[in-house]
N, CA, C and O of each residue as an XYZ file, in Angstrom:
464
protein
N      12.484     51.507     25.441
C      13.642     51.461     24.979
C      14.567     50.470     24.947
O      15.670     50.541     24.406
N      14.132     49.589     25.504
C      15.094     48.365     24.906
C      14.669     47.801     23.544
O      15.228     46.864     22.975
N      13.625     48.480     23.099
C      13.223     47.801     21.408
C      14.186     48.972     20.767
O      15.213     48.722     20.136
N      13.772     50.058     20.989
C      15.117     50.912     20.760
C      16.422     50.466     20.476
O      16.873     50.131     19.381
N      16.795     50.485     21.200
C      18.479     49.600     21.281
C      18.369     48.742     20.566
O      19.118     48.628     19.596
N      17.321     47.814     20.858
C      17.395     46.067     19.730
C      16.927     46.734     18.279
O      16.762     45.745     17.566
N      16.669     47.755     17.593
C      16.350     48.572     16.412
C      18.209     48.945     15.977
O      18.919     48.588     15.037
N      18.443     49.779     17.143
C      19.385     49.943     16.779
C      20.978     49.675     16.301
O      21.715     50.291     15.532
N      21.195     48.222     17.284
C      21.865     46.959     16.840
C      22.036     46.152     15.970
O      22.955     45.403     15.640
N      20.347     46.534     15.371
C      20.193     45.418     14.381
C      20.512     46.437     12.745
O      20.602     46.014     11.593
N      20.596     47.593     13.174
C      20.969     48.246     11.949
C      22.105     48.515     11.617
O      22.401     48.671     10.432
N      23.031     48.633     12.668
C      24.803     48.833     12.956
C      24.679     47.376     11.885
O      24.595     47.459     10.660
N      24.689     46.197     12.595
C      24.491     44.652     12.564
C      24.791     44.923     10.882
O      25.777     44.728     10.172
N      23.736     45.345     10.688
C      22.760     45.044      8.675
C      23.961     45.977      8.450
O      25.015     45.343      8.484
N      24.073     46.909      8.295
C      25.037     47.881      7.915
C      26.562     47.207      7.961
O      27.042     47.055      6.837
N      27.427     46.767      9.102
C      28.450     46.098      8.960
C      28.099     45.144      7.684
O      28.160     45.602      6.543
N      27.829     44.156      7.873
C      27.512     42.984      7.117
C      27.591     43.192      6.033
O      28.177     42.329      5.379
N      27.061     44.404      5.296
C      26.936     44.608      4.232
C      27.848     45.440      3.345
O      28.173     45.434      2.158
N      28.023     45.901      4.038
C      29.743     45.975      4.033
C      30.888     45.002      3.635
O      31.612     45.084      2.643
N      30.897     44.291      4.378
C      31.874     42.789      4.224
C      31.669     42.027      2.875
O      32.435     41.251      2.303
N      30.347     42.490      2.507
C      30.355     41.478      1.101
C      30.631     42.967     -0.130
O      31.096     42.548     -1.190
N      30.529     43.711     -0.122
C      31.054     45.065     -1.046
C      32.482     44.696     -1.507
O      33.452     44.465     -0.785
N      32.421     44.689     -2.713
C      33.987     44.238     -3.102
C      34.272     45.695     -4.387
O      33.964     46.020     -5.534
N      34.894     46.075     -3.450
C      35.252     48.246     -4.360
C      36.515     47.756     -4.688
O      37.078     46.984     -3.913
N      37.089     48.140     -5.848
C      37.903     47.861     -6.335
C      38.844     48.952     -6.643
O      38.201     49.999     -6.568
N      40.321     49.238     -7.020
C      40.321     50.246     -7.683
C      41.718     49.672     -9.002
O      42.423     48.670     -9.117
N      41.564     50.811     -9.686
C      43.070     49.952    -10.426
C      43.732     50.973    -10.069
O      43.252     52.070     -9.785
N      45.402     50.522    -10.063
C      46.226     51.221     -9.778
C      47.073     51.460    -11.197
O      46.836     50.919    -12.277
N      48.133     52.430    -10.890
C      48.927     52.664    -12.376
C      50.295     51.543    -12.377
O      50.941     51.069    -13.311
N      50.408     51.356    -10.760
C      51.992     50.616    -11.081
C      51.861     49.390    -10.422
O      50.821     49.224     -9.783
N      52.787     48.395    -10.443
C      52.683     46.679    -10.193
C      52.233     46.518     -8.994
O      51.283     45.861     -8.570
N      53.632     47.722     -8.057
C      54.325     47.609     -6.436
C      53.067     48.101     -5.308
O      52.926     47.914     -4.099
N      52.069     48.977     -6.577
C      50.734     49.390     -5.363
C      49.676     48.763     -5.246
O      48.655     49.311     -4.830
N      49.748     46.966     -5.739
C      48.451     46.272     -5.990
C      48.439     45.646     -5.265
O      49.457     45.275     -4.681
N      47.758     45.424     -5.109
C      46.878     44.005     -3.504
C      47.288     42.590     -4.693
O      48.047     41.636     -4.523
N      46.490     42.937     -5.803
C      46.633     41.239     -7.033
C      46.777     42.186     -7.973
O      46.490     43.383     -7.999
N      47.503     41.099     -9.107
C      47.376     41.423    -10.519
C      46.661     40.782    -10.808
O      46.411     39.741    -10.201
N      45.761     41.376    -12.384
C      44.769     40.274    -12.731
C      45.038     40.422    -14.362
O      46.065     40.953    -14.786
N      44.133     39.960    -15.119
C      44.305     39.448    -16.318
C      43.266     38.924    -16.949
O      42.897     37.759    -17.097
N      42.818     40.007    -17.321
C      41.023     39.510    -18.461
C      41.593     38.402    -19.367
O      42.591     38.594    -20.060
N      40.963     37.309    -19.336
C      40.926     36.347    -20.394
C      39.823     37.153    -22.143
O      39.280     38.166    -22.583
N      40.084     36.000    -22.385
C      39.283     36.355    -24.368
C      37.933     35.462    -23.718
O      36.808     35.961    -23.735
N      38.169     34.204    -23.199
C      37.248     33.140    -22.893
C      35.952     33.307    -21.807
O      35.899     34.524    -21.634
N      35.168     32.848    -21.210
C      35.041     32.825    -20.106
C      35.388     31.086    -19.589
O      35.317     30.906    -18.373
N      35.665     30.137    -20.258
C      36.223     28.982    -20.094
C      37.831     29.093    -19.574
O      38.528     28.088    -19.439
N      38.222     30.203    -19.355
C      39.753     30.319    -18.974
C      39.733     31.111    -17.930
O      40.732     31.666    -17.471
N      38.312     31.234    -17.385
C      38.775     32.290    -15.770
C      38.643     31.882    -14.856
O      37.853     30.949    -14.710
N      39.330     32.374    -13.860
C      38.898     31.817    -12.500
C      37.552     32.402    -11.423
O      37.052     32.104    -10.338
N      37.408     33.218    -12.311
C      36.504     34.562    -11.879
C      35.607     35.324    -12.815
O      36.185     36.077    -13.598
N      34.112     35.250    -12.880
C      33.464     35.909    -13.026
C      32.825     37.113    -13.298
O      31.595     37.119    -13.353
N      33.437     38.099    -13.471
C      33.019     39.639    -13.251
C      32.207     40.768    -13.540
O      32.664     41.556    -14.367
N      31.037     41.028    -13.005
C      30.029     41.905    -13.217
C      30.421     43.152    -12.634
O      30.570     43.152    -11.412
N      30.650     44.395    -13.373
C      30.217     45.745    -12.656
C      29.233     46.043    -12.343
O      28.273     45.579    -12.958
N      29.058     46.791    -11.441
C      27.471     47.549    -10.923
C      27.917     48.153    -11.081
O      29.085     48.228    -11.462
N      26.782     49.273    -10.736
C      26.775     50.577    -10.714
C      26.580     51.476     -9.784
O      26.798     52.686     -9.844
N      26.057     50.692     -8.707
C      26.002     51.304     -6.983
C      26.800     50.378     -6.233
O      26.638     49.184     -6.486
N      27.742     50.754     -5.243
C      28.279     49.397     -4.120
C      27.519     48.536     -3.562
O      27.820     47.346     -3.463
N      26.119     49.204     -3.005
C      24.981     48.272     -2.573
C      24.658     47.654     -3.330
O      23.488     47.493     -2.985
N      24.847     46.796     -4.701
C      24.403     46.304     -5.382
C      25.531     44.636     -5.157
O      25.133     43.472     -5.160
N      27.117     45.215     -4.968
C      27.880     44.498     -4.713
C      27.561     43.347     -3.699
O      28.087     43.630     -2.623
N      27.036     42.408     -3.657
C      26.468     41.620     -2.604
C      27.289     39.997     -2.505
O      27.423     39.442     -1.414
N      27.767     39.403     -3.745
C      28.271     38.727     -3.714
C      29.978     38.448     -4.629
O      30.421     39.269     -5.432
N      30.466     37.555     -4.376
C      31.732     36.931     -5.319
C      31.488     37.251     -6.655
O      30.569     36.771     -7.319
N      32.566     38.315     -7.172
C      32.477     38.527     -8.697
C      31.146     39.907     -9.498
O      30.785     40.202    -10.637
N      30.883     40.295     -8.341
C      30.409     41.804     -8.255
C      31.495     42.750     -7.958
O      31.935     42.952     -6.826
N      31.787     43.158     -8.730
C      32.517     45.098     -8.724
C      32.104     45.891     -8.432
O      30.894     45.861     -8.660
N      32.565     47.124     -7.783
C      32.117     48.399     -7.689
C      33.638     49.117     -8.031
O      34.710     48.739     -7.558
N      33.497     49.912     -8.695
C      34.997     51.057     -9.193
C      34.653     51.827     -8.305
O      33.474     52.182     -8.334
N      35.641     52.420     -7.083
C      35.842     53.372     -6.555
C      36.391     54.364     -6.888
O      37.188     54.157     -7.803
N      36.298     56.000     -6.358
C      36.848     56.882     -6.941
C      38.447     57.192     -6.734
O      39.223     58.022     -7.208
N      38.548     56.193     -5.860
C      40.048     56.980     -4.883
C      40.490     55.649     -4.483
O      39.643     54.757     -4.477
N      41.670     55.388     -4.155
C      42.496     53.988     -3.249
C      42.164     53.756     -2.104
O      41.843     52.636     -1.708
N      42.196     54.876     -1.346
C      41.283     54.612      0.237
C      40.108     54.197      0.181
O      39.551     53.478      1.011
N      39.543     54.753     -1.081
C      38.553     53.244     -0.555
C      37.890     51.861     -0.995
O      36.902     51.234     -0.613
N      38.898     51.655     -1.993
C      39.229     50.154     -1.881
C      39.301     49.321     -1.017
O      39.983     49.331      0.007
N      38.388     48.340     -1.513
C      38.987     46.795     -0.409
C      40.512     46.268     -0.903
O      41.474     45.998     -0.185
N      40.409     46.214     -2.317
C      41.624     46.123     -3.120
C      42.135     46.904     -4.493
O      41.599     47.416     -5.475
N      43.364     46.718     -4.036
C      43.883     47.626     -5.692
C      44.393     46.450     -6.323
O      44.925     45.544     -5.681
N      44.244     46.438     -7.570
C      44.431     46.162     -8.936
C      45.151     46.138    -10.176
O      44.627     46.667    -11.156
N      46.063     45.701    -10.253
C      46.625     45.903    -11.714
C      46.696     45.218    -12.691
O      47.486     44.275    -12.673
N      45.976     45.445    -13.739
C      46.356     44.725    -14.825
C      47.370     44.435    -15.776
O      47.978     45.309    -16.394
N      47.518     43.473    -15.872
C      48.426     42.870    -16.026
C      48.847     42.453    -17.945
O      48.068     42.079    -18.822
N      49.807     42.621    -17.998
C      49.689     42.083    -20.373
C      49.311     40.923    -20.469
O      48.431     40.627    -21.277
N      50.073     39.726    -19.416
C      50.269     38.359    -20.248
C      49.787     37.394    -18.914
O      50.255     37.486    -17.779
N      48.948     36.647    -19.270
C      48.110     35.604    -18.581
C      49.265     35.292    -17.471
O      48.929     35.378    -16.290
N      50.562     34.948    -17.777
C      51.499     34.313    -16.864
C      51.818     35.122    -15.268
O      52.123     34.663    -14.167
N      51.576     36.538    -15.774
C      51.958     37.666    -14.464
C      50.724     37.877    -14.108
O      50.311     39.037    -14.115
N      49.834     36.763    -13.705
C      48.633     37.280    -12.710
C      48.100     36.322    -11.981
O      47.988     35.191    -12.454
N      47.616     36.671    -10.492
C      47.422     36.570     -9.531
C      45.870     35.953     -9.945
O      45.639     34.960     -9.256
N      44.850     36.249    -10.802
C      43.591     35.924    -10.726
C      43.320     35.931    -12.504
O      43.981     36.765    -13.122
N      42.819     35.453    -12.933
C      42.127     35.056    -14.207
C      40.397     35.848    -14.212
O      39.429     35.292    -13.693
N      40.323     37.313    -14.959
C      38.600     37.527    -14.813
C      38.471     37.156    -16.430
O      39.285     37.007    -17.341
N      37.051     37.084    -16.311
C      36.453     37.538    -17.597
C      35.393     38.634    -17.290
O      34.923     38.871    -16.178
N      35.087     39.277    -18.487
C      33.792     40.100    -17.804
C      32.398     39.939    -18.662
O      32.008     40.134    -19.813
N      31.814     39.405    -17.245
C      30.187     39.023    -18.216
C      29.447     39.949    -17.973
O      29.717     40.801    -17.126
N      27.996     39.939    -18.930
C      27.132     40.461    -18.965
C      26.312     40.913    -17.865
O      26.057     42.024    -17.402
N      25.969     39.723    -17.579
C      24.918     39.670    -16.516
C      25.227     39.502    -15.429
O      26.068     38.611    -15.309
N      24.810     40.138    -14.211
C      25.045     40.157    -13.066
C      24.798     38.216    -12.690
O      25.730     37.604    -12.167
N      23.899     37.721    -12.930
C      23.307     36.417    -12.515
C      24.774     35.652    -13.330
O      24.870     34.509    -12.884
N      25.569     35.857    -14.056
C      26.503     35.266    -14.225
C      28.208     35.187    -13.265
O      29.264     34.555    -13.291
N      27.453     36.435    -12.402
C      29.273     36.325    -11.759
C      29.247     35.398    -10.636
O      28.294     35.058     -9.935
N      30.757     34.973    -10.587
C      31.029     34.226     -9.185
C      31.943     33.649     -9.963
O      32.184     33.735    -11.167
N      32.611     32.800     -8.721
C      33.707     31.721     -8.948
C      33.513     31.117     -9.664
O      32.333     30.774     -9.740
N      34.652     30.446    -10.877
C      35.116     29.558    -11.665
C      36.098     28.209    -11.280
O      36.207     27.057    -11.699
N      36.662     28.940    -10.364
C      38.127     28.067     -9.966
C      37.804     28.900     -8.174
O      37.740     30.065     -7.783
N      37.676     27.557     -7.522
C      37.198     28.197     -6.370
C      37.965     28.422     -5.080
O      37.766     29.063     -4.048
N      39.499     27.164     -5.838
C      40.520     27.761     -5.252
C      41.438     28.748     -5.594
O      42.656     28.581     -5.532
N      41.063     29.446     -5.839
C      41.499     31.104     -5.839
C      40.633     31.487     -4.984
O      40.875     32.692     -4.921
N      39.816     31.293     -4.304
C      39.000     32.310     -3.843
C      39.489     33.413     -3.071
O      39.231     34.614     -3.161
N      40.623     32.467     -1.903
C      41.301     33.026     -0.727
C      42.012     34.432     -1.341
O      42.458     35.327     -0.624
N      42.024     34.439     -2.862
C      42.541     36.081     -3.096
C      41.914     36.989     -2.695
O      42.525     37.972     -2.276
N      40.631     36.966     -2.691
C      39.560     38.126     -2.346
C      38.382     38.108     -0.851
O      37.245     38.436     -0.511
N      39.389     37.598     -0.452
C      39.185     37.569      1.333
C      39.500     39.171      1.704
O      40.281     39.990      1.219
N      38.385     39.239      2.946
C      38.325     40.923      3.248
C      39.393     40.634      4.464
O      39.607     39.633      5.148
N      40.055     42.146      4.426
C      41.093     42.297      5.377
C      40.032     42.521      6.676
O      40.163     42.237      7.867
N      39.173     43.014      6.096
C      38.430     43.754      7.565
C      38.300     43.675      9.131
O      37.604     44.492      9.734
């Protein structure tokens, strides 16, 4: 009985922790709906964060691995993509490989702290 309870709590803890690392994003249509204003830069050297879009939520295990959700209510963060760099809270660069994802400017990492 004790072993069953221990396994159950370990499973619950693992599930909760895996949800903390997921970065589920939703693109909104209006700036007023956004948690964060984002600008996509042309060069990696200009970015605060390198982003790799994953296909499955379970793959979003570290900063910069983003998963697009279909509904606003599923998102950890609602993003609005701005037209000018000066309007942005965060500058991102989309990379081709998962291993390239992560912070280039760690001083901006507070922007993606989870609200859970």
